[in-house]
Residue, then its C-alpha position, 0 to 999 in steps of 0.5 A: x388716568x388711562x392705562x398704558x397700551x401693551x405694544x409689541x416691537x417686532x424686528x429681527x437681525x436678519x433684516x440686516x442681511x438684505x444688502x443693497x450696496x454701500x451707497x443705497x439709501x435704504x441701508x441696514x444702518x437704518x434699523x441699527x439707528x432705530x434699535x439704538x434710539x429706542x433702547x430706553x423704551x425697551x422695557x416698556x415694549x413687548x419684544x417679538x420675533x417675526x416668522x418667515x412666511x410661505x408662498x401661500x401668504x405672499x400669494x394673498x397679494x402677489x402673482x406666482x410670477x412675481x414671487x418667482x422673479x424675486x426668488x430667482x433674482x436673489x439666487x442669481x444676485x440680479x436686481x429688479x431695477x436700479x433702485x430695487x436690489x436683490x442680494x443673496x439673502x433678499x428673498x428670505x429677508x423679504x419673507x420675514x418682513x412680511x412675517x412681522x405683520x402676520x405675527x403682529x396680527x396673530x398676537x393682537x388677535x390672541x390679546x397678547x398685545x394691543x398694538x405693534x410696530x414692525x421694524x422691517x426691511x425691505x419696505x413694501x408699499x411700492x410693490x404692486x401685485x405684479x411688480x417689485x419696485x421702489x426699494x420694495x420686494x413684497x408689499x408687507x402692509x397689503x399682505x397683512x391687510x388680506x391676512x387680517x381679513x382672513x382672521x376676522x378683521x373684515x374692514x381694514x383701513x390703511x394710513x400711509x404717511x410716507x413721503x412717497x405715494x404707496x402705488x402698490x397698496x393703492x393698486x391692490x385695493x383699487x376696486x375693493x370696498x373692504x380696504x380703505x387706503x388713505x395717503x398723504x405724500x409730496x406732490x411731484x415725487x416718486x412714483x408720480x401716482x396718487x393724484x387727489x382725483x384718484x378715488x378707486x373704481x367699481x366697488x372701491x370708488x371712494x375707498x382711496x383718498x390721496x392728499x398732496x403736500x406741496x414741497x416745503x410744506x410744514x407741520x401746519x399743512x400736514x396736521x390740518x389733513x390729519x386733524x380735519x380730513x382723516x377723523x370723519x373718514x375713519x368714523x364713516x368707514x368704521x374699520x375693525x383694525x388700522x394698519x399704517x405705512x410709517x415712512x419717516x422720509x417726510x421729516x425735514x432732514x430727509x435727503x430724498x424729499x423736500x418737506x419741512x415736517x419736524x419730529x414734533x409734527x410727526x409725534x402730533x400726527x401719530x397721536x392724532x391717528x391713534x386717537x381716531x378710533x379704539x381699534x388695534x393699530x399695526x405700524x410698518x416701517x417704510x421709508x426714512x433715510x436720514x438714519x439719526x432722524x429716523x431713529x428719533x422719529x420711531x422713538x416718538x412714535x412708540x412713545x405715542x403708541x404706549x400711551 
């Protein structure tokens, strides 16, 4: 019988201080629901605190101008756009959201644990190297991929199952053959990127793979991609580490999407991902806006990660 995996759960109450306003779907209640739902698993997890990163870490992906725009927007309480809110604490909170991934990677490198789940906000995968957007200030997972390479994980695979395409992550690695970006997302949804013909350019040609799910798709269509299309790509690329943009807005209950994916379907998908290769895994919270379902879906993810 295989031994249980040592899994870090990385979060901090500071994430609650990113104030998006009373009606915004990316609310502090999301993290509160997750922390409540996973309480039964706490004794099986390694609780780890994130750090606040410096501008040097942010600059692994983002331009100096973009970093300054987010910092000033927080100081002046001005939003980046109608979706992407900056409150007084947002810049600092976003720096700690990035810091969760850095702590996860350092912990894995030093063998304190084998896998990590970063329960963070704001999310990150829509933030491009030059533009914050789509609820996202900095691209947590893209920065972590670059940091992972700086500490010895040369080939990084990013798997993104958020219902919305991670345009920022795709843009970051569009011409890069050392980071493979694999995304499943709902067709005809925000931000309108991620066509199946989009496969990268230059050296990065073939290192981006997008899979569209039609509205009303079910577990069957989702699992077909993860069981049939993903494993050979992982085998061919042979990554040193796999990072996951874990967006739970693909769930049937989500108010911002139109897929019919069940919690059981999410659990099976996560299991399939974890079974593709015996390497470290780091999950980063992205979307998921039905708070009750979000808590339950993160719980089943952690249950699979521990096995």
